[in-house]
N, C-alpha and C positions, 0 to 999 in steps of 0.2 A: 560527328563524333571521329575519332582517329580509328584508321584503316587497318584492315588485320590481312596477313599474307597468311597465304594457305599453307605454308611449311609445318612439319610435325612440330618443330621444336617451338613455334607460336601457338601452335593450339594445346602445347602443354603447357605451356607459358598462362594462358589465357584460362587455361580450368586452374593451374595454381590458383588466379587472381583472385579467381570466383570464390576460393575457397577460402582465399586468404581477407576480402575483404568481408567474409561473413564473420571468420572470427574478430575481426578491427570491430565490427559493432557489439560485441559478447564481450569484448574489455573495457576495463578502466580507463578512464582519461590521461591516471600517470603508466599507463604501459604503452600508449598510443603511439609515443615516439619511437620507442624502441620495435613497435611492430613496423612500422614505418619503414627503418633501417632494417628490419629484414626484407622487409619488400624491395627497398632498392636494392639489395643485394642477389635481390632472386634474378633481379630483371638483370643484371647484370653478369649473374651466371648462364644467362639463357642466353645472352647475345639478342634482347628482343630490340630490332631499329626499326619501327616502321615508316612511312614515305615522308610523313612528316618531320621525322626526327631528323630527315636529310637536308630539310628548310630550315631547323632551328635548333643546332648543336648549342646553344648555348643554355638553354631549356632541361633539367632534367626532368623536369614534369612529365614534356611530352612523350616521353621514354616508357613511360606507364601505361597498361591495358585500360581502356575505357572504365571498368569496373570499378579497375583501382581508384581510378582519376578522379571519379564520379565521389567517391569515396570518401576523398582526402576535400575535396572542396566542402563537403560538408562539415567540417569541422570549421570554416573561416568565416566570419562574421561577414555583415551588409558592404561595410568600407572597403575590406580587401578582397573580397567578391568582385566589385564594380574596378579595383585595380587590377585586378587577374582577368579580368576582360575585353581591359587594353595595352596589355602588354605581346601577343602576338593574334595573328590570326586564328591559328589551330584552336587556344584555349577560349579565344572568344569565341567562334563558333558552336563549341563545346559549352559553353554555357549561355548562349544562348536558343540552343537545342535542348536545351533542361529547364522549363519552365519553375518543374517543382524546388530547383534552387532559390528561387527569388521569393514562390509565395510559401517558403516556411521560415524566412529572415519577418515577415511580419508580427509575429507573436512575440518574440522579445529585443524588439528595436529602441523597445521604453525599457530600458534594461537601468537606467538614473535617470535623478532628476536634472533637468536643464535650465537652464538660464531661461526667462523670460522673454528677455527679449529675443533670442537666437532661435529664429526660424526655421532654418538648415535644414531641420528634421520633416518639417512638409516635401521641400522637394524631393528626399531622399524617399520617401513612402510611399510618393506618387510615381515614383522611380521604377521599384521594388516592384508597385502594382503594375506597372503596366510591361513588366518584361516577366509577370507570373502570367500575361495571359488569360486565358478564360477557366483557370483551373482554381477550385476552391481555395478561399483564403484562411488562415487564422492569422487573426487580426488583435494584437495588444495593443492599446489607447492608455499610458497613464498621463496625466496631465495636474498639471498646479491649478487648485481650484482660487487659490488668490489670484489667475491671471484671466479675465473673462475671454481674453481675443485667443488667449492658447485653446482653450477650453472650446471656442468654436472651430480654431483650426483645427485641433484631432479631432473631434467630432464630428466634421464636414467629411474628412474621410471615409468615415462610417457612413456618414450620411449615402455616399457617392459611391457606395460599396456595400451595402447589406443586404444586397441579391445575392450577391456572391459569398458572403462570410460564412463560413463554416464551422469558428471557434471565434466567442470575441468575448475580450477581458474588456473592461471599463475600470480605472480604478485613478480616484480622486484622492491625490495627497495631501497631508496637513497644509492647512492655511497660513501656518507663521503669521498668525495675528493674535489678537487678545479673544480669548474666550467668546462672548460677545458678537463680538466682530467674524470669530470663524464662522459661528452657527448661519450667520445671515449668507454668508461668503460663499458658502457648502452649499445651502440650498438655493441661491442662484444659480450656482454651475449646475448643479442637480437638474432643473428647469430646460437649462441647455442639454443637458445629455440627452435629455425625456424628449426632447421635440427634434433633435437629431435622429434617433432610432425610434418616430413615432411610423415609419415604413412597413411593410410587410416583409419579412425576413426568412424566405422560401426552404434556403438552405442552412438554417443555422441550426446545429445539432447541440454545441457547446457553451452555454453563458454563465460567467462570473463578474459580479458586480462589486469591486472591494472600495470600499468608504471608511475613512478615519470616522473613527468612533468617536475619539476623543475631541471633537469638532462638534457632534453632534449630541444633543439631549436625547432623542428618540431616534427613532428609526424611520428616513426616508423614507415616503410613500412611494409605491409602483402605479403608474395612475393604468389607466383600465384599457388605455390607445397604446399603450407600451408594444412595439414590435408591429403594428398597428392589428395586434390581436390575431395576430394571423404566423404562428410560427410552428409549421404544421413536422418539424423534425427535429425540433428542440427537447433534447431529453434528460439533460443535466446540467442544474443548476447549482452553482456556487454564491450566495449571499451575504454579504458582509453589509452589517447596520441600515438595509435595508427590505424592505419585504412586499409583495403585493395585497394592498387591500383591498378587502368587496370583491376580491377573484379577478382574477387578469384574464381573458380567453388564451393571451399567446402562452400560458404555462401549463393550460389544461392538459397536454400531452407527454409533459415532464415525469419522467419516472426517478431519478434521482438528485436531493436535493440535499445541498449544505448548509445550514443555515446560523451563521453568527449575528445574534442580535447585538443590540449597541448595549452596551455596559453588561452585557451578560447575564440580563434580566428580562425573562419570558412571560409575559401575559399568555393566559388559558384562553380567554376568550379570543386574543390575537391571534393565536397558536392554528384555534377551531375554525378560523374565517381565514387562515391560506391555506389548511390543508383539503378545505371543503373544496377550493377549487381544482385540487389535483388530483381528482378521482384517478389517476394513471400511474400514481407515487407507489413507490415500489422500495426503495432502499433511502433512510432518511438520517442523517445527523445534527442532531442540535448540540451545539457548544454553547452552553448554557453554565450557569452555577447558582439559579434561581430560579423558582417558578412564583408566581405570583397570581392573586384571584381579586377581582372586584367586588370590593366586599354589598355595594350596595344593589349588587344583583340579588331581585327577590325569588325569583325563577332560578330553579332546581340547572344546574350546569349542560351546556348540551354534554354529549359525546365526545371527550378528544380526537379518536380518529375512528372518524367516518369513511376513509379511503377502503375500497374492496379490493387492493393488492397489495398495499405492503406489506411486505416480507422481512426488510431488515431493515433495525433501527441502533442505532450508535448514541449513547448519548454518558457524561459524568457520573458513576453513582453519588460521589459524593456533592453534587449538588442539592440545595437545600428545596425539600418537596418531593423527592426523587420515589418515595414511597406511594405517595398517590400517583405519583407517573406511571411506575411499573404496577398499580391495583389497575390504572386505566388500560395499558398497553396488552393487559394479561388478556383481554376479550376480545384483542383481535385476530378473528381465526386464520387469516394467514397468513400470521408472523414465524417465522421460520427460525431468524438468528436475531440474538441480541447481544449486540457487543455493549461492556461496561468499563468503557476506561477510568482514570484514575488510579493512583499507587495506594497499592496493599495497605489494607487497615483491619481490624480486629473486628470491626463494625460490618463488615462487608458481609459477612458471613448471616448476621441477625436479618441486615437489610433484604438479600435474597431469599433468607427462607419466610418471611414475613408474607411475601406475595408466591412463590414458587418451592412444589416438594421437588428433591435430591431424585432423578431418575436412573437409570443403571450405565451410563456409562458419566466418567469423567477421565480428563487428561490433565494433567500436573505439566506444564515445564518451566524453565526457567524466566520466561520473558511473557510467555503465550499462556492459558488453561482452558479449557471448555468444559463445560457439565451440562449434562441431558436436565433440563428440567419439566417438571409432567405440570399442566394446568389442571382447575376442577373438572375441565370434562375430559381429562384424560389424555388429552393431545401434546406432544413433546417440543419443546421450544431447544436449542442449541442457544446456550449460554458461553460468552467469550468473553475474557475479564484476561485484567495482567495482574501479573505476579511476577516478585521478586524473593529473596533470600527470608525477608522476616514472615512470610506465607508460611503458616504452621496446617498440613495435612491432618492433623487431629480436629483443628477448629473446623473442617468443612464435615467429617465425616463422625464428628461425634456421637451426634446421635444413632439411636439403635435403624430409625427408619431409614438412615440414609446408607450402611454398610448393608441391611437389608437387601436393599433394591438394587445393590451394585453387582454388577456382573461383567464389563470390560473396562477398567480403571488402567489408566498408563501413569507413573508417575517418571519424573525423572532424579535420576538416582540423588541428587544433592537435596532432595524435598520428599526422598523417602521416609516413613513415618518412623519415627526411633523412639519412642513413647511407651512405655510397658506396663499392662497390658494393652495392646491394642484392641478395639472392637471387634468382634469375628464379625466374617462376612459370609455369612453360607450358602449366597446364591453366585460367588465369584467363580465364573469359569475361565477366565481368558485376563491374564496380568501380563505388559509390556513394561521395561523400566527400558528409558533412554537414559545412557551412557555418555560421560560431562568430556569434554574435550579441555583442555587447557585454556581456550576463549573463555569457558563458564566460570573457570575457577578464576579468572583474575575481575569478571564481572559481576561475583557474588561479595567480593572482598569480606569472607567471613572463612575459618575454619572449614573448609570443606573434605566434610566423610565420604568416601567412597559405600556402595550396599557392600562391596567383601572385607569393609573393615567394620570391626565393635559389631558384628554377628550376633553374641552375647545377648546383645540389648534389643533387640528387634525381632520378636517371635509374631507372624501373623498368623492366624487360625482362619485359612480359607480350605475347606473342608471340599468343596467340588472342585478344586483348580482340575485345569484339563491341559492348558495350555498356556507356556509362560516364553516371554518375547524380549530377549536382550539386543537392542538394536544402539548403534552409532550413526551419527549423522556429523558428515564433517561442517561445523558452523559456519558463515558466512564472515562473520567478527574475527576469526581463526587470521591472524599474524599473517601466515603465507601469503593470503589473498592479498596483504596490501604492499608486501614489500619481501622478496627473495633471501633476503638480509638478515629479515628479522629472526630472531631466537624463538624455537616454538616447534613444540614436541607433535604437533597433530599430522596427521595426513589422512589419506581417504580411508582407510581401513585403522581399526587400533587394534593393539595386543593383547590377548585375552589370556590368562590361563586358564585352564580348564580345569585346576586343581580350586581354583577362588572360585567359579562356576560351580564346580561339586560343594561345596563348601556353605554356600549361599544356599541351593536350593536343600542342603537338608538340614540345615542349622535355621535359617533363616524363614522357612516356610512349613505351616505342619498344616497337611494336607490327609484326605481318609488314604485315597486311593493308593495302592502301589507301587504304581507306576504312572507318570503323566504323560499325558497320548503324543506329546511332542514341544522339545524344547530347541527353541529357534533362536540363533545367534548371526543377527546379521550387520557386514557393517565391518564385522569383527578377524581377525587372523590368530589361531589358536600359536604359542609360541612355548608351553610348556617342554621340559626339558625331555622327559619320557613321555611323549605324546599318546602311545599307543596306550598306555596305563592310566590314563588318565580318560582317556576315550571310552574304555571299558567301563570304568568308574562312572560317567557320566553318562555312558547309556545302559548302565543298571536303573537309575530312576527315570529314564523315559523308553517309551515305545519306540519313537521315531526320534534323530539328533541330527538338524541340520543347519549347516557353518555356511556363510555367505558373505563373499566380499563388500557386498551390495546392498545396501538398504533403503528401503522407498520411505522418505520423511514423513512425518504425520505434521498436525497441525501447532503443536507442541513445541516443534525446534523450530520454529522460526524465532529470531533476533529480537532484540527492545527497539529496534529498528523500524518496527512495521507499524509501531504506533504514533511516530512521527512524519508518514511518509505524506505525503500534499492531495494524493488519491486516496480520499477516505474509502472505495470499494474495496481498496484491496484486505479489509479487516474482515470481506463478508466474505471473500473468497474461500474454494475449501484449498485450494493449494497456493496458501497463502507463503511457503516453505517459496516456493519458486519467486516468488514477486521480490522476494530480498536476495534473490540468488545473483 
C-alpha cells in the first residue's frame, strides 16, 4: 500500500480522496472520466508526493492516495489488472495485497463466446483464483455446449473451487447445430455440468443456471444430488429451462426464486412439485405466458402454493390461465405483495376485480402503480402493476364500491381523472398528486395536460377531504442526469404559482369542510409575482400551509426502467425509487 506522510496537507488530501471516491462510486460510467480528471487536479493542487512517487516519477497513478487508486483499479478488466501488476513494484504490491480485486473478476470473465480451440481462459481463471487467496468467489462460467471438452474444462474450475464459491453462474449457450442435434448436445453438456457440481457448496448464496431454451424441448431436470444435496446458505436462485424435479435438498433453504420455464409454458403439477421442496420460499417470479393442466389427472388438483412463507409473487397478468392462478394465490395467508407485469390494457381491471376487491389505498404513477386489494377473509394484499398513458383511472374506480372504500389515493397529474361526472368518494380523507417533469412529458408521447389546466371539466366530490399534498420528485430519466448540455427545464424543485394551486383547490375539488386541515407543497418553490396575496388566499382554504423544497418519493415516482432490471427483487421493495436513483 502507498505510504502516507503525517503532514496536514496529506491528511487533507486523504480526507478529500475518501469523499471523492464515495462520489465516484455513485456516478454513472459516462461521468467517471471527468471525475478522474478532477481527482488528478486535486492531487496536483495539494502537492501530494509519497515516498514511492520519488522512485517512480513516470507513473501518475502512484501519486494517488490508496483509496482513490483502489477505486480506479476496480474499473479495469482482468487482463488490464494483470498488466498493471507488472508495471512497477508499487502497483504490484498494491494489487497483490488486495485479493478482492481479483476475486470479483471471476464473475464476468465469460462476457463473450470464445473460440472452442482457445483454452487460454483456463489459465487466466486459475491465475485469478490463486490471487484471490481465500476470499469467497463470484464465479461466472459461460460455455459453448457444442464442445464437451470446453464444458469439462470450464466446469472443472467450479468443481475445484466449489467450497469457496459464493455466487455461481452456469450458462450454456446455443449449440449452433440442427434442432435434433442441439437437444442431444445440450443434454450431454448438462450431464457434465451436474457431475461437476455434485459436491457440497457450503458458502454458495446465489445460483443462476441459464440454458438456451431454443435447443431443448423440455426443461432439463436437476438431479437430487445436485450440489451434493447440501447448500445451507443458498438463498437466491435464477433458473432458465431447468428445474428441480421431485425435490432437491440443496434448494430447501431458497428464499428467492426467478423461474423461466422452457418455451414459457408452465405445467401446474410440475410447479407444485417444485414449490413443495422450497418451504422457505418468500419471493417468486414466474416468467410464463401460459399455464397448463394435465387432462388425464382424475384426482382433484393439489394446492398450488403449499409453502408457508411465500410473501411476494411476480407474474405477467396477460398470461393464459392467470385468473385461475390468482384464485390459487389469493388463499396464501402470508402473501403481502403481488406484482403484475405486462402492458396496460382494458382487460386488466376485470381480471383483477374477478379475484380481489379494491381497498382503501390507490397510487397511480406514470410507470408504476399500486392498489390495496382485499381478500375474502378481509386481509390486505398490495398489488403493484405497470401503468402508462393508456391507463384510465375511471376504469379502476368506475364501480361505486371502489370509490366508497377509497381513503388515501395518489395520482400522477397526467393521469388525473378528467371525466365528469366522476364517482363520489365519500371516505376519501387524504389526496396526493404527483407533479410531472419534462421527462414525463417525453415518455407519454401525448398531449399532456396539467391539473392546473381545464379545471372546468374536473370536479371531484370528496366531501371528507382533509389533507391535500402536491409533490414533485425529479425523475431519474431527466436529461440533466445524463448530459449537462441537454436542453431541459427540470431541476430539484418545481416552480409553481400559488394562484394555480388556489384555482385547483377551489374549483377542482368539492369538499364539505370550510377549510382543509393542511395543504402540503413538497419539492416546490412558489413563484407568484404578488406572493403575499396568493399566500393569503391559499391560506384561506386551509388551516396549515406547508411549502417544502424537498419531497419524499413514493413508489409511483419510480421510472419505467424498474421493470427491466435484472434484479427481480427490486419491484418487491418499498423504496423502489431509490433502486433506480
